[in-house]
All heavy atoms as a GROMACS GRO file, in nm:
protein
  540
    1MET      N    1   4.676   0.812  -3.776
    1MET     CA    2   4.592   0.805  -3.660
    1MET      C    3   4.659   0.722  -3.551
    1MET      O    4   4.750   0.644  -3.577
    1MET     CB    5   4.459   0.742  -3.698
    1MET     CG    6   4.372   0.838  -3.776
    1MET     SD    7   4.203   0.803  -3.743
    1MET     CE    8   4.144   0.764  -3.903
    2GLY      N    9   4.605   0.734  -3.425
    2GLY     CA   10   4.664   0.663  -3.312
    2GLY      C   11   4.617   0.520  -3.303
    2GLY      O   12   4.528   0.475  -3.374
    3LYS      N   13   4.684   0.449  -3.217
    3LYS     CA   14   4.647   0.310  -3.195
    3LYS      C   15   4.514   0.300  -3.119
    3LYS      O   16   4.481   0.385  -3.038
    3LYS     CB   17   4.753   0.239  -3.110
    3LYS     CG   18   4.879   0.207  -3.180
    3LYS     CD   19   4.967   0.131  -3.083
    3LYS     CE   20   5.087   0.074  -3.151
    3LYS     NZ   21   5.172   0.001  -3.057
    4LYS      N   22   4.444   0.192  -3.144
    4LYS     CA   23   4.319   0.166  -3.072
    4LYS      C   24   4.355   0.099  -2.939
    4LYS      O   25   4.435   0.005  -2.937
    4LYS     CB   26   4.230   0.075  -3.156
    4LYS     CG   27   4.091   0.059  -3.101
    4LYS     CD   28   4.004  -0.019  -3.196
    4LYS     CE   29   3.865  -0.025  -3.144
    4LYS     NZ   30   3.776  -0.100  -3.231
    5PRO      N   31   4.298   0.147  -2.826
    5PRO     CA   32   4.332   0.087  -2.698
    5PRO      C   33   4.288  -0.059  -2.690
    5PRO      O   34   4.186  -0.096  -2.746
    5PRO     CB   35   4.256   0.170  -2.594
    5PRO     CG   36   4.187   0.278  -2.667
    5PRO     CD   37   4.206   0.257  -2.813
    6SER      N   38   4.366  -0.139  -2.619
    6SER     CA   39   4.334  -0.281  -2.606
    6SER      C   40   4.216  -0.300  -2.510
    6SER      O   41   4.181  -0.210  -2.433
    6SER     CB   42   4.455  -0.358  -2.556
    6SER     OG   43   4.483  -0.321  -2.423
    7GLY      N   44   4.156  -0.418  -2.515
    7GLY     CA   45   4.042  -0.448  -2.428
    7GLY      C   46   4.079  -0.446  -2.282
    7GLY      O   47   3.999  -0.403  -2.196
    8THR      N   48   4.198  -0.490  -2.249
    8THR     CA   49   4.243  -0.491  -2.109
    8THR      C   50   4.255  -0.349  -2.056
    8THR      O   51   4.213  -0.319  -1.944
    8THR     CB   52   4.378  -0.563  -2.098
    8THR    OG1   53   4.368  -0.691  -2.157
    8THR    CG2   54   4.421  -0.575  -1.953
    9LYS      N   55   4.310  -0.261  -2.137
    9LYS     CA   56   4.327  -0.122  -2.096
    9LYS      C   57   4.191  -0.056  -2.075
    9LYS      O   58   4.170   0.019  -1.979
    9LYS     CB   59   4.408  -0.046  -2.202
    9LYS     CG   60   4.462   0.086  -2.154
    9LYS     CD   61   4.539   0.157  -2.262
    9LYS     CE   62   4.685   0.119  -2.254
    9LYS     NZ   63   4.769   0.200  -2.344
   10GLN      N   64   4.096  -0.085  -2.163
   10GLN     CA   65   3.961  -0.030  -2.149
   10GLN      C   66   3.893  -0.084  -2.023
   10GLN      O   67   3.825  -0.010  -1.952
   10GLN     CB   68   3.876  -0.063  -2.272
   10GLN     CG   69   3.915   0.015  -2.395
   10GLN     CD   70   3.830  -0.025  -2.515
   10GLN    OE1   71   3.765  -0.128  -2.515
   10GLN    NE2   72   3.835   0.057  -2.620
   11ALA      N   73   3.911  -0.212  -1.995
   11ALA     CA   74   3.851  -0.272  -1.876
   11ALA      C   75   3.906  -0.208  -1.749
   11ALA      O   76   3.830  -0.180  -1.655
   11ALA     CB   77   3.875  -0.422  -1.876
   12PHE      N   78   4.038  -0.186  -1.744
   12PHE     CA   79   4.097  -0.121  -1.627
   12PHE      C   80   4.046   0.021  -1.612
   12PHE      O   81   4.021   0.068  -1.501
   12PHE     CB   82   4.250  -0.122  -1.634
   12PHE     CG   83   4.310  -0.252  -1.590
   12PHE    CD1   84   4.395  -0.322  -1.675
   12PHE    CD2   85   4.285  -0.303  -1.464
   12PHE    CE1   86   4.452  -0.441  -1.635
   12PHE    CE2   87   4.342  -0.423  -1.423
   12PHE     CZ   88   4.426  -0.493  -1.510
   13PHE      N   89   4.030   0.091  -1.721
   13PHE     CA   90   3.978   0.228  -1.716
   13PHE      C   91   3.835   0.230  -1.663
   13PHE      O   92   3.800   0.312  -1.577
   13PHE     CB   93   3.985   0.292  -1.855
   13PHE     CG   94   3.937   0.433  -1.857
   13PHE    CD1   95   4.017   0.536  -1.812
   13PHE    CD2   96   3.810   0.463  -1.903
   13PHE    CE1   97   3.972   0.667  -1.813
   13PHE    CE2   98   3.763   0.592  -1.903
   13PHE     CZ   99   3.845   0.695  -1.859
   14VAL      N  100   3.752   0.141  -1.712
   14VAL     CA  101   3.612   0.134  -1.666
   14VAL      C  102   3.607   0.096  -1.519
   14VAL      O  103   3.532   0.155  -1.441
   14VAL     CB  104   3.531   0.035  -1.753
   14VAL    CG1  105   3.396   0.006  -1.692
   14VAL    CG2  106   3.516   0.089  -1.894
   15PHE      N  107   3.685  -0.003  -1.478
   15PHE     CA  108   3.689  -0.044  -1.338
   15PHE      C  109   3.734   0.071  -1.249
   15PHE      O  110   3.677   0.095  -1.142
   15PHE     CB  111   3.782  -0.164  -1.320
   15PHE     CG  112   3.792  -0.210  -1.179
   15PHE    CD1  113   3.689  -0.280  -1.118
   15PHE    CD2  114   3.906  -0.184  -1.105
   15PHE    CE1  115   3.699  -0.322  -0.987
   15PHE    CE2  116   3.917  -0.225  -0.974
   15PHE     CZ  117   3.813  -0.294  -0.914
   16GLY      N  118   3.836   0.144  -1.291
   16GLY     CA  119   3.884   0.260  -1.214
   16GLY      C  120   3.779   0.368  -1.203
   16GLY      O  121   3.762   0.429  -1.097
   17ALA      N  122   3.708   0.394  -1.312
   17ALA     CA  123   3.602   0.496  -1.309
   17ALA      C  124   3.489   0.454  -1.215
   17ALA      O  125   3.436   0.537  -1.140
   17ALA     CB  126   3.549   0.520  -1.450
   18LEU      N  127   3.452   0.327  -1.217
   18LEU     CA  128   3.347   0.279  -1.127
   18LEU      C  129   3.391   0.287  -0.981
   18LEU      O  130   3.312   0.327  -0.893
   18LEU     CB  131   3.309   0.135  -1.162
   18LEU     CG  132   3.229   0.116  -1.291
   18LEU    CD1  133   3.213  -0.032  -1.322
   18LEU    CD2  134   3.095   0.184  -1.280
   19ALA      N  135   3.515   0.251  -0.953
   19ALA     CA  136   3.567   0.259  -0.816
   19ALA      C  137   3.570   0.403  -0.768
   19ALA      O  138   3.532   0.433  -0.654
   19ALA     CB  139   3.706   0.196  -0.810
   20LEU      N  140   3.613   0.493  -0.853
   20LEU     CA  141   3.618   0.635  -0.816
   20LEU      C  142   3.477   0.689  -0.792
   20LEU      O  143   3.453   0.764  -0.696
   20LEU     CB  144   3.687   0.715  -0.926
   20LEU     CG  145   3.716   0.862  -0.895
   20LEU    CD1  146   3.812   0.873  -0.776
   20LEU    CD2  147   3.774   0.930  -1.017
   21GLY      N  148   3.382   0.650  -0.874
   21GLY     CA  149   3.243   0.692  -0.855
   21GLY      C  150   3.185   0.639  -0.725
   21GLY      O  151   3.115   0.710  -0.653
   22TRP      N  152   3.214   0.512  -0.694
   22TRP     CA  153   3.165   0.453  -0.569
   22TRP      C  154   3.223   0.527  -0.448
   22TRP      O  155   3.152   0.557  -0.352
   22TRP     CB  156   3.202   0.305  -0.564
   22TRP     CG  157   3.156   0.240  -0.438
   22TRP    CD1  158   3.230   0.211  -0.328
   22TRP    CD2  159   3.023   0.199  -0.408
   22TRP    NE1  160   3.152   0.152  -0.232
   22TRP    CE2  161   3.023   0.145  -0.278
   22TRP    CE3  162   2.903   0.203  -0.478
   22TRP    CZ2  163   2.909   0.094  -0.218
   22TRP    CZ3  164   2.789   0.152  -0.417
   22TRP    CH2  165   2.793   0.100  -0.289
   23LEU      N  166   3.351   0.557  -0.452
   23LEU     CA  167   3.413   0.630  -0.341
   23LEU      C  168   3.354   0.770  -0.326
   23LEU      O  169   3.333   0.818  -0.214
   23LEU     CB  170   3.564   0.639  -0.362
   23LEU     CG  171   3.641   0.509  -0.338
   23LEU    CD1  172   3.788   0.526  -0.378
   23LEU    CD2  173   3.630   0.467  -0.193
   24ALA      N  174   3.323   0.835  -0.437
   24ALA     CA  175   3.263   0.968  -0.430
   24ALA      C  176   3.125   0.962  -0.365
   24ALA      O  177   3.091   1.047  -0.282
   24ALA     CB  178   3.254   1.028  -0.570
   25ILE      N  179   3.047   0.861  -0.400
   25ILE     CA  180   2.915   0.845  -0.340
   25ILE      C  181   2.926   0.814  -0.192
   25ILE      O  182   2.854   0.870  -0.108
   25ILE     CB  183   2.834   0.736  -0.414
   25ILE    CG1  184   2.795   0.786  -0.552
   25ILE    CG2  185   2.711   0.695  -0.335
   25ILE    CD1  186   2.736   0.680  -0.642
   26GLU      N  187   3.019   0.725  -0.155
   26GLU     CA  188   3.040   0.690  -0.014
   26GLU      C  189   3.078   0.814   0.067
   26GLU      O  190   3.029   0.833   0.178
   26GLU     CB  191   3.149   0.585  -0.001
   26GLU     CG  192   3.107   0.446  -0.038
   26GLU     CD  193   3.028   0.378   0.071
   26GLU    OE1  194   3.046   0.409   0.189
   26GLU    OE2  195   2.948   0.291   0.035
   27MET      N  196   3.164   0.898   0.014
   27MET     CA  197   3.208   1.017   0.086
   27MET      C  198   3.097   1.121   0.094
   27MET      O  199   3.080   1.188   0.196
   27MET     CB  200   3.333   1.075   0.021
   27MET     CG  201   3.455   0.988   0.043
   27MET     SD  202   3.601   1.045  -0.045
   27MET     CE  203   3.627   1.203   0.031
   28ALA      N  204   3.019   1.135  -0.013
   28ALA     CA  205   2.914   1.237  -0.015
   28ALA      C  206   2.801   1.203   0.081
   28ALA      O  207   2.745   1.291   0.146
   28ALA     CB  208   2.860   1.252  -0.157
   29PHE      N  209   2.766   1.075   0.092
   29PHE     CA  210   2.654   1.033   0.175
   29PHE      C  211   2.697   0.963   0.303
   29PHE      O  212   2.620   0.888   0.363
   29PHE     CB  213   2.560   0.942   0.095
   29PHE     CG  214   2.494   1.012  -0.020
   29PHE    CD1  215   2.534   0.985  -0.150
   29PHE    CD2  216   2.395   1.104   0.001
   29PHE    CE1  217   2.473   1.049  -0.257
   29PHE    CE2  218   2.334   1.168  -0.104
   29PHE     CZ  219   2.373   1.142  -0.234
   30LYS      N  220   2.820   0.986   0.347
   30LYS     CA  221   2.875   0.917   0.463
   30LYS      C  222   2.788   0.931   0.589
   30LYS      O  223   2.760   0.829   0.654
   30LYS     CB  224   3.017   0.964   0.492
   30LYS     CG  225   3.083   0.886   0.603
   30LYS     CD  226   3.229   0.921   0.614
   30LYS     CE  227   3.298   0.852   0.725
   30LYS     NZ  228   3.287   0.710   0.729
   31PRO      N  229   2.740   1.048   0.626
   31PRO     CA  230   2.659   1.056   0.749
   31PRO      C  231   2.531   0.973   0.740
   31PRO      O  232   2.492   0.907   0.836
   31PRO     CB  233   2.626   1.205   0.762
   31PRO     CG  234   2.725   1.276   0.678
   31PRO     CD  235   2.765   1.181   0.570
   32PHE      N  236   2.465   0.977   0.627
   32PHE     CA  237   2.341   0.902   0.611
   32PHE      C  238   2.367   0.752   0.609
   32PHE      O  239   2.292   0.675   0.668
   32PHE     CB  240   2.270   0.944   0.481
   32PHE     CG  241   2.241   1.091   0.476
   32PHE    CD1  242   2.308   1.172   0.386
   32PHE    CD2  243   2.148   1.148   0.560
   32PHE    CE1  244   2.281   1.307   0.380
   32PHE    CE2  245   2.121   1.283   0.556
   32PHE     CZ  246   2.188   1.364   0.466
   33LEU      N  247   2.474   0.711   0.541
   33LEU     CA  248   2.507   0.569   0.534
   33LEU      C  249   2.548   0.514   0.670
   33LEU      O  250   2.512   0.403   0.707
   33LEU     CB  251   2.617   0.546   0.430
   33LEU     CG  252   2.577   0.572   0.285
   33LEU    CD1  253   2.699   0.564   0.195
   33LEU    CD2  254   2.472   0.473   0.240
   34ASP      N  255   2.623   0.592   0.748
   34ASP     CA  256   2.663   0.548   0.881
   34ASP      C  257   2.542   0.530   0.971
   34ASP      O  258   2.532   0.432   1.046
   34ASP     CB  259   2.760   0.648   0.944
   34ASP     CG  260   2.899   0.642   0.884
   34ASP    OD1  261   2.930   0.541   0.816
   34ASP    OD2  262   2.975   0.738   0.904
   35LYS      N  263   2.447   0.624   0.963
   35LYS     CA  264   2.327   0.614   1.045
   35LYS      C  265   2.245   0.492   1.005
   35LYS      O  266   2.195   0.418   1.091
   35LYS     CB  267   2.244   0.741   1.030
   35LYS     CG  268   2.124   0.748   1.121
   35LYS     CD  269   2.044   0.873   1.097
   35LYS     CE  270   2.080   0.976   1.200
   35LYS     NZ  271   1.990   1.094   1.195
   36ALA      N  272   2.231   0.468   0.877
   36ALA     CA  273   2.153   0.354   0.830
   36ALA      C  274   2.222   0.223   0.867
   36ALA      O  275   2.156   0.127   0.909
   36ALA     CB  276   2.134   0.362   0.678
   37ARG      N  277   2.353   0.218   0.855
   37ARG     CA  278   2.426   0.095   0.888
   37ARG      C  279   2.419   0.066   1.038
   37ARG      O  280   2.406  -0.050   1.079
   37ARG     CB  281   2.571   0.105   0.842
   37ARG     CG  282   2.584   0.094   0.692
   37ARG     CD  283   2.725   0.115   0.645
   37ARG     NE  284   2.733   0.108   0.500
   37ARG     CZ  285   2.814   0.179   0.427
   37ARG    NH1  286   2.899   0.263   0.484
   37ARG    NH2  287   2.815   0.167   0.295
   38SER      N  288   2.427   0.169   1.122
   38SER     CA  289   2.418   0.145   1.266
   38SER      C  290   2.277   0.101   1.305
   38SER      O  291   2.260   0.019   1.395
   38SER     CB  292   2.459   0.269   1.345
   38SER     OG  293   2.366   0.372   1.327
   39ALA      N  294   2.176   0.154   1.238
   39ALA     CA  295   2.039   0.112   1.266
   39ALA      C  296   2.020  -0.034   1.228
   39ALA      O  297   1.952  -0.110   1.298
   39ALA     CB  298   1.940   0.200   1.192
   40MET      N  299   2.079  -0.075   1.116
   40MET     CA  300   2.067  -0.215   1.075
   40MET      C  301   2.143  -0.307   1.170
   40MET      O  302   2.099  -0.418   1.198
   40MET     CB  303   2.118  -0.234   0.932
   40MET     CG  304   2.023  -0.181   0.828
   40MET     SD  305   2.066  -0.226   0.661
   40MET     CE  306   2.221  -0.144   0.637
   41ASP      N  307   2.256  -0.260   1.223
   41ASP     CA  308   2.334  -0.341   1.318
   41ASP      C  309   2.257  -0.360   1.449
   41ASP      O  310   2.266  -0.464   1.512
   41ASP     CB  311   2.468  -0.275   1.347
   41ASP     CG  312   2.564  -0.284   1.229
   41ASP    OD1  313   2.540  -0.369   1.140
   41ASP    OD2  314   2.661  -0.207   1.226
   42ASN      N  315   2.182  -0.258   1.491
   42ASN     CA  316   2.109  -0.265   1.616
   42ASN      C  317   1.977  -0.338   1.605
   42ASN      O  318   1.915  -0.371   1.705
   42ASN     CB  319   2.084  -0.124   1.671
   42ASN     CG  320   2.211  -0.056   1.713
   42ASN    OD1  321   2.308  -0.121   1.747
   42ASN    ND2  322   2.211   0.076   1.711
   43SER      N  323   1.931  -0.362   1.484
   43SER     CA  324   1.801  -0.426   1.466
   43SER      C  325   1.812  -0.576   1.490
   43SER      O  326   1.916  -0.637   1.470
   43SER     CB  327   1.747  -0.398   1.327
   43SER     OG  328   1.824  -0.465   1.230
   44ASP      N  329   1.702  -0.634   1.534
   44ASP     CA  330   1.693  -0.778   1.558
   44ASP      C  331   1.612  -0.840   1.445
   44ASP      O  332   1.491  -0.816   1.436
   44ASP     CB  333   1.626  -0.804   1.693
   44ASP     CG  334   1.622  -0.951   1.729
   44ASP    OD1  335   1.688  -1.031   1.660
   44ASP    OD2  336   1.553  -0.986   1.826
   45PRO      N  337   1.676  -0.918   1.358
   45PRO     CA  338   1.602  -0.973   1.243
   45PRO      C  339   1.495  -1.074   1.284
   45PRO      O  340   1.403  -1.101   1.208
   45PRO     CB  341   1.709  -1.039   1.158
   45PRO     CG  342   1.823  -1.061   1.249
   45PRO     CD  343   1.815  -0.956   1.356
   46ALA      N  344   1.502  -1.129   1.405
   46ALA     CA  345   1.404  -1.227   1.449
   46ALA      C  346   1.276  -1.161   1.501
   46ALA      O  347   1.176  -1.226   1.519
   46ALA     CB  348   1.464  -1.315   1.557
   47GLN      N  349   1.280  -1.030   1.525
   47GLN     CA  350   1.165  -0.961   1.582
   47GLN      C  351   1.111  -0.861   1.481
   47GLN      O  352   1.184  -0.779   1.428
   47GLN     CB  353   1.207  -0.888   1.709
   47GLN     CG  354   1.092  -0.826   1.782
   47GLN     CD  355   1.137  -0.766   1.914
   47GLN    OE1  356   1.256  -0.747   1.936
   47GLN    NE2  357   1.044  -0.734   2.000
   48ASP      N  358   0.981  -0.868   1.454
   48ASP     CA  359   0.917  -0.777   1.361
   48ASP      C  360   0.874  -0.651   1.434
   48ASP      O  361   0.800  -0.658   1.532
   48ASP     CB  362   0.795  -0.846   1.299
   48ASP     CG  363   0.731  -0.764   1.190
   48ASP    OD1  364   0.790  -0.664   1.148
   48ASP    OD2  365   0.620  -0.802   1.146
   49PRO      N  366   0.919  -0.532   1.392
   49PRO     CA  367   0.883  -0.410   1.462
   49PRO      C  368   0.732  -0.383   1.461
   49PRO      O  369   0.679  -0.324   1.553
   49PRO     CB  370   0.957  -0.298   1.387
   49PRO     CG  371   1.047  -0.364   1.293
   49PRO     CD  372   1.012  -0.508   1.283
   50ASP      N  373   0.662  -0.429   1.358
   50ASP     CA  374   0.518  -0.409   1.354
   50ASP      C  375   0.449  -0.488   1.465
   50ASP      O  376   0.351  -0.442   1.522
   50ASP     CB  377   0.461  -0.450   1.218
   50ASP     CG  378   0.510  -0.360   1.107
   50ASP    OD1  379   0.542  -0.243   1.137
   50ASP    OD2  380   0.515  -0.405   0.992
   51ASP      N  381   0.500  -0.608   1.494
   51ASP     CA  382   0.442  -0.686   1.603
   51ASP      C  383   0.463  -0.617   1.737
   51ASP      O  384   0.377  -0.620   1.823
   51ASP     CB  385   0.504  -0.825   1.608
   51ASP     CG  386   0.462  -0.911   1.491
   51ASP    OD1  387   0.360  -0.877   1.426
   51ASP    OD2  388   0.531  -1.011   1.463
   52LEU      N  389   0.577  -0.553   1.756
   52LEU     CA  390   0.607  -0.484   1.880
   52LEU      C  391   0.508  -0.370   1.902
   52LEU      O  392   0.455  -0.353   2.010
   52LEU     CB  393   0.750  -0.432   1.877
   52LEU     CG  394   0.798  -0.358   2.002
   52LEU    CD1  395   0.800  -0.453   2.121
   52LEU    CD2  396   0.935  -0.300   1.980
   53VAL      N  397   0.480  -0.292   1.798
   53VAL     CA  398   0.386  -0.181   1.809
   53VAL      C  399   0.246  -0.233   1.838
   53VAL      O  400   0.174  -0.180   1.922
   53VAL     CB  401   0.388  -0.095   1.680
   53VAL    CG1  402   0.277   0.008   1.682
   53VAL    CG2  403   0.523  -0.028   1.666
   54ASP      N  404   0.204  -0.341   1.771
   54ASP     CA  405   0.072  -0.398   1.793
   54ASP      C  406   0.058  -0.451   1.935
   54ASP      O  407  -0.044  -0.432   2.000
   54ASP     CB  408   0.044  -0.511   1.693
   54ASP     CG  409   0.025  -0.459   1.552
   54ASP    OD1  410  -0.001  -0.337   1.538
   54ASP    OD2  411   0.037  -0.539   1.457
   55ASN      N  412   0.161  -0.519   1.986
   55ASN     CA  413   0.155  -0.573   2.122
   55ASN      C  414   0.150  -0.464   2.227
   55ASN      O  415   0.081  -0.476   2.326
   55ASN     CB  416   0.275  -0.664   2.148
   55ASN     CG  417   0.267  -0.794   2.071
   55ASN    OD1  418   0.159  -0.835   2.030
   55ASN    ND2  419   0.381  -0.857   2.050
   56GLN      N  420   0.219  -0.355   2.207
   56GLN     CA  421   0.218  -0.246   2.303
   56GLN      C  422   0.082  -0.179   2.308
   56GLN      O  423   0.033  -0.144   2.414
   56GLN     CB  424   0.325  -0.143   2.268
   56GLN     CG  425   0.465  -0.188   2.300
   56GLN     CD  426   0.570  -0.086   2.258
   56GLN    OE1  427   0.539   0.012   2.190
   56GLN    NE2  428   0.693  -0.108   2.298
   57SER      N  429   0.018  -0.164   2.193
   57SER     CA  430  -0.113  -0.100   2.192
   57SER      C  431  -0.218  -0.192   2.252
   57SER      O  432  -0.315  -0.147   2.310
   57SER     CB  433  -0.152  -0.059   2.050
   57SER     OG  434  -0.166  -0.173   1.969
   58ASP      N  435  -0.201  -0.325   2.239
   58ASP     CA  436  -0.295  -0.420   2.297
   58ASP      C  437  -0.282  -0.424   2.449
   58ASP      O  438  -0.380  -0.443   2.520
   58ASP     CB  439  -0.273  -0.560   2.241
   58ASP     CG  440  -0.316  -0.571   2.095
   58ASP    OD1  441  -0.389  -0.482   2.049
   58ASP    OD2  442  -0.272  -0.668   2.029
   59GLN      N  443  -0.162  -0.406   2.500
   59GLN     CA  444  -0.138  -0.420   2.643
   59GLN      C  445  -0.168  -0.292   2.720
   59GLN      O  446  -0.197  -0.298   2.839
   59GLN     CB  447   0.006  -0.462   2.669
   59GLN     CG  448   0.035  -0.603   2.621
   59GLN     CD  449   0.181  -0.639   2.638
   59GLN    OE1  450   0.262  -0.556   2.677
   59GLN    NE2  451   0.215  -0.763   2.606
   60SER      N  452  -0.160  -0.177   2.658
   60SER     CA  453  -0.182  -0.053   2.730
   60SER      C  454  -0.331  -0.030   2.746
   60SER      O  455  -0.407  -0.037   2.650
   60SER     CB  456  -0.116   0.065   2.659
   60SER     OG  457  -0.176   0.082   2.533
   61PRO      N  458  -0.377  -0.002   2.869
   61PRO     CA  459  -0.520   0.020   2.890
   61PRO      C  460  -0.562   0.154   2.832
   61PRO      O  461  -0.490   0.251   2.837
   61PRO     CB  462  -0.534   0.017   3.042
   61PRO     CG  463  -0.399   0.050   3.094
   61PRO     CD  464  -0.301   0.003   2.992
   62SER      N  465  -0.678   0.158   2.776
   62SER     CA  466  -0.730   0.282   2.720
   62SER      C  467  -0.806   0.358   2.829
   62SER      O  468  -0.828   0.308   2.941
   62SER     CB  469  -0.821   0.254   2.602
   62SER     OG  470  -0.935   0.183   2.646
   63ASP      N  471  -0.852   0.476   2.799
   63ASP     CA  472  -0.928   0.556   2.895
   63ASP      C  473  -1.060   0.488   2.930
   63ASP      O  474  -1.106   0.494   3.043
   63ASP     CB  475  -0.954   0.696   2.839
   63ASP     CG  476  -0.826   0.776   2.826
   63ASP    OD1  477  -0.729   0.745   2.898
   63ASP    OD2  478  -0.822   0.870   2.743
   64ASP      N  479  -1.122   0.423   2.833
   64ASP     CA  480  -1.248   0.355   2.858
   64ASP      C  481  -1.230   0.239   2.956
   64ASP      O  482  -1.314   0.217   3.043
   64ASP     CB  483  -1.308   0.302   2.728
   64ASP     CG  484  -1.347   0.414   2.633
   64ASP    OD1  485  -1.372   0.526   2.682
   64ASP    OD2  486  -1.351   0.390   2.511
   65ASP      N  487  -1.119   0.165   2.944
   65ASP     CA  488  -1.094   0.053   3.032
   65ASP      C  489  -1.072   0.100   3.175
   65ASP      O  490  -1.117   0.038   3.270
   65ASP     CB  491  -0.973  -0.027   2.986
   65ASP     CG  492  -0.995  -0.097   2.853
   65ASP    OD1  493  -1.113  -0.116   2.816
   65ASP    OD2  494  -0.895  -0.133   2.788
   66GLN      N  495  -1.006   0.211   3.194
   66GLN     CA  496  -0.979   0.262   3.327
   66GLN      C  497  -1.105   0.313   3.396
   66GLN      O  498  -1.123   0.298   3.514
   66GLN     CB  499  -0.875   0.374   3.322
   66GLN     CG  500  -0.736   0.323   3.285
   66GLN     CD  501  -0.637   0.436   3.268
   66GLN    OE1  502  -0.673   0.553   3.275
   66GLN    NE2  503  -0.512   0.401   3.244
   67SER      N  504  -1.194   0.373   3.318
   67SER     CA  505  -1.316   0.427   3.378
   67SER      C  506  -1.410   0.318   3.424
   67SER      O  507  -1.483   0.334   3.521
   67SER     CB  508  -1.386   0.522   3.281
   67SER     OG  509  -1.431   0.449   3.168
   68THR      N  510  -1.412   0.203   3.358
   68THR     CA  511  -1.501   0.095   3.397
   68THR      C  512  -1.446   0.016   3.514
   68THR      O  513  -1.522  -0.041   3.591
   68THR     CB  514  -1.527   0.000   3.278
   68THR    OG1  515  -1.403  -0.051   3.233
   68THR    CG2  516  -1.599   0.071   3.166
   69THR      N  517  -1.314   0.014   3.532
   69THR     CA  518  -1.256  -0.063   3.641
   69THR      C  519  -1.235   0.021   3.767
   69THR      O  520  -1.209  -0.035   3.872
   69THR     CB  521  -1.122  -0.124   3.598
   69THR    OG1  522  -1.034  -0.019   3.558
   69THR    CG2  523  -1.142  -0.224   3.485
   70ALA      N  524  -1.245   0.150   3.756
   70ALA     CA  525  -1.223   0.236   3.873
   70ALA      C  526  -1.342   0.227   3.969
   70ALA      O  527  -1.457   0.224   3.927
   70ALA     CB  528  -1.201   0.381   3.829
   71THR      N  529  -1.312   0.223   4.098
   71THR     CA  530  -1.419   0.219   4.198
   71THR      C  531  -1.432   0.357   4.258
   71THR      O  532  -1.334   0.428   4.281
   71THR     CB  533  -1.388   0.116   4.307
   71THR    OG1  534  -1.261   0.148   4.364
   71THR    CG2  535  -1.387  -0.023   4.248
   72ALA      N  536  -1.552   0.394   4.291
   72ALA     CA  537  -1.576   0.528   4.346
   72ALA      C  538  -1.585   0.526   4.496
   72ALA      O  539  -1.612   0.434   4.561
   72ALA     CB  540  -1.705   0.584   4.288
   0.00000   0.00000   0.00000
């Protein structure tokens, strides 16, 4: 029978397989990953997007508000 592979050889093989798998995933999902990464780069971590939506809805007058303030 053949020799049993050493632990170092097995570790390099596993590391190589993981690296190859990671590269395959990166290449397969490249458009989606680029879009997600650019969105994260453009985001402001100090500002909560939910607060922005709430503030805009509070500041915009509704139809009811306009009808009561309009003069005839």
